[in-house]
C-alpha positions as protocol buffer text, in pm:
chain_id: "A"
residue {
  index: 1
  type: UNK
  ca { x: 19738 y: 11621 z: 2110 }
}
residue {
  index: 2
  type: UNK
  ca { x: 19914 y: 11356 z: 1900 }
}
residue {
  index: 3
  type: UNK
  ca { x: 19769 y: 11033 z: 1760 }
}
residue {
  index: 4
  type: UNK
  ca { x: 20070 y: 10760 z: 1758 }
}
residue {
  index: 5
  type: UNK
  ca { x: 20087 y: 10499 z: 1590 }
}
residue {
  index: 6
  type: UNK
  ca { x: 20002 y: 10255 z: 1846 }
}
residue {
  index: 7
  type: UNK
  ca { x: 19688 y: 10469 z: 1914 }
}
residue {
  index: 8
  type: UNK
  ca { x: 19603 y: 10410 z: 1562 }
}
residue {
  index: 9
  type: UNK
  ca { x: 19614 y: 10079 z: 1570 }
}
residue {
  index: 10
  type: UNK
  ca { x: 19436 y: 10015 z: 1863 }
}
residue {
  index: 11
  type: UNK
  ca { x: 19162 y: 10227 z: 1727 }
}
residue {
  index: 12
  type: UNK
  ca { x: 19104 y: 10050 z: 1431 }
}
residue {
  index: 13
  type: UNK
  ca { x: 19169 y: 9727 z: 1535 }
}
residue {
  index: 14
  type: UNK
  ca { x: 19076 y: 9662 z: 1890 }
}
residue {
  index: 15
  type: UNK
  ca { x: 19434 y: 9503 z: 1988 }
}
residue {
  index: 16
  type: UNK
  ca { x: 19732 y: 9631 z: 2095 }
}
residue {
  index: 17
  type: UNK
  ca { x: 20022 y: 9642 z: 1849 }
}
residue {
  index: 18
  type: UNK
  ca { x: 20210 y: 9265 z: 1902 }
}
residue {
  index: 19
  type: UNK
  ca { x: 19916 y: 9083 z: 1982 }
}
residue {
  index: 20
  type: UNK
  ca { x: 19667 y: 9211 z: 1709 }
}
residue {
  index: 21
  type: UNK
  ca { x: 19516 y: 8892 z: 1517 }
}
residue {
  index: 22
  type: UNK
  ca { x: 19447 y: 8806 z: 1163 }
}
residue {
  index: 23
  type: UNK
  ca { x: 19069 y: 8855 z: 1269 }
}
residue {
  index: 24
  type: UNK
  ca { x: 18804 y: 9021 z: 1468 }
}
residue {
  index: 25
  type: UNK
  ca { x: 18920 y: 9339 z: 1436 }
}
residue {
  index: 26
  type: UNK
  ca { x: 18674 y: 9665 z: 1550 }
}
residue {
  index: 27
  type: UNK
  ca { x: 18691 y: 9782 z: 1125 }
}
residue {
  index: 28
  type: UNK
  ca { x: 18738 y: 9573 z: 846 }
}
residue {
  index: 29
  type: UNK
  ca { x: 19096 y: 9589 z: 739 }
}
residue {
  index: 30
  type: UNK
  ca { x: 19294 y: 9459 z: 384 }
}
residue {
  index: 31
  type: UNK
  ca { x: 19515 y: 9180 z: 474 }
}
residue {
  index: 32
  type: UNK
  ca { x: 19786 y: 9146 z: 267 }
}
residue {
  index: 33
  type: UNK
  ca { x: 19997 y: 8783 z: 336 }
}
residue {
  index: 34
  type: UNK
  ca { x: 20360 y: 8763 z: 188 }
}
residue {
  index: 35
  type: UNK
  ca { x: 20404 y: 8479 z: -18 }
}
residue {
  index: 36
  type: UNK
  ca { x: 20755 y: 8419 z: 138 }
}
residue {
  index: 37
  type: UNK
  ca { x: 20487 y: 8218 z: 440 }
}
residue {
  index: 38
  type: UNK
  ca { x: 20393 y: 7953 z: 192 }
}
residue {
  index: 39
  type: UNK
  ca { x: 20746 y: 7802 z: 216 }
}
residue {
  index: 40
  type: UNK
  ca { x: 20686 y: 7682 z: 588 }
}
residue {
  index: 41
  type: UNK
  ca { x: 20424 y: 7443 z: 672 }
}
residue {
  index: 42
  type: UNK
  ca { x: 20301 y: 7579 z: 1027 }
}
residue {
  index: 43
  type: UNK
  ca { x: 20306 y: 7981 z: 1105 }
}
residue {
  index: 44
  type: UNK
  ca { x: 20195 y: 8143 z: 1437 }
}
residue {
  index: 45
  type: UNK
  ca { x: 19987 y: 8460 z: 1475 }
}
residue {
  index: 46
  type: UNK
  ca { x: 19890 y: 8663 z: 1729 }
}
residue {
  index: 47
  type: UNK
  ca { x: 19583 y: 8570 z: 1945 }
}
residue {
  index: 48
  type: UNK
  ca { x: 19470 y: 8951 z: 2095 }
}
residue {
  index: 49
  type: UNK
  ca { x: 19738 y: 8964 z: 2372 }
}
residue {
  index: 50
  type: UNK
  ca { x: 20137 y: 9037 z: 2327 }
}
residue {
  index: 51
  type: UNK
  ca { x: 20184 y: 8718 z: 2478 }
}
residue {
  index: 52
  type: UNK
  ca { x: 19930 y: 8484 z: 2316 }
}
residue {
  index: 53
  type: UNK
  ca { x: 19955 y: 8323 z: 1954 }
}
residue {
  index: 54
  type: UNK
  ca { x: 19789 y: 8052 z: 1788 }
}
residue {
  index: 55
  type: UNK
  ca { x: 19913 y: 7769 z: 1522 }
}
residue {
  index: 56
  type: UNK
  ca { x: 19780 y: 7791 z: 1157 }
}
residue {
  index: 57
  type: UNK
  ca { x: 19918 y: 7729 z: 788 }
}
residue {
  index: 58
  type: UNK
  ca { x: 19940 y: 7979 z: 533 }
}
residue {
  index: 59
  type: UNK
  ca { x: 19649 y: 7864 z: 375 }
}
residue {
  index: 60
  type: UNK
  ca { x: 19430 y: 7855 z: 674 }
}
residue {
  index: 61
  type: UNK
  ca { x: 19527 y: 8265 z: 710 }
}
residue {
  index: 62
  type: UNK
  ca { x: 19426 y: 8316 z: 366 }
}
residue {
  index: 63
  type: UNK
  ca { x: 19110 y: 8137 z: 379 }
}
residue {
  index: 64
  type: UNK
  ca { x: 19004 y: 8341 z: 706 }
}
residue {
  index: 65
  type: UNK
  ca { x: 19144 y: 8690 z: 649 }
}
residue {
  index: 66
  type: UNK
  ca { x: 19040 y: 8663 z: 228 }
}
residue {
  index: 67
  type: UNK
  ca { x: 19383 y: 8836 z: 265 }
}
residue {
  index: 68
  type: UNK
  ca { x: 19596 y: 8870 z: -77 }
}
residue {
  index: 69
  type: UNK
  ca { x: 19890 y: 8740 z: -137 }
}
residue {
  index: 70
  type: UNK
  ca { x: 20188 y: 8954 z: -270 }
}
residue {
  index: 71
  type: UNK
  ca { x: 20556 y: 9003 z: -322 }
}
residue {
  index: 72
  type: UNK
  ca { x: 20682 y: 9157 z: -78 }
}
residue {
  index: 73
  type: UNK
  ca { x: 21065 y: 9298 z: -92 }
}
């Protein structure tokens, strides 16, 4: 049996692709935050379902996830 990306994401986070929120996962994960997000006053993150999002700031995202801000190319 093949274990695909969708299965991997669901197994590790408890959420389906497209609805994975920045916190509340089944297992601890490392979060990398693209520094370009700081160009925006408001950003939107998935809220546990592919059709649900919530509003936050990049600084709030860093605070809630303890994520590492990095330059991504």
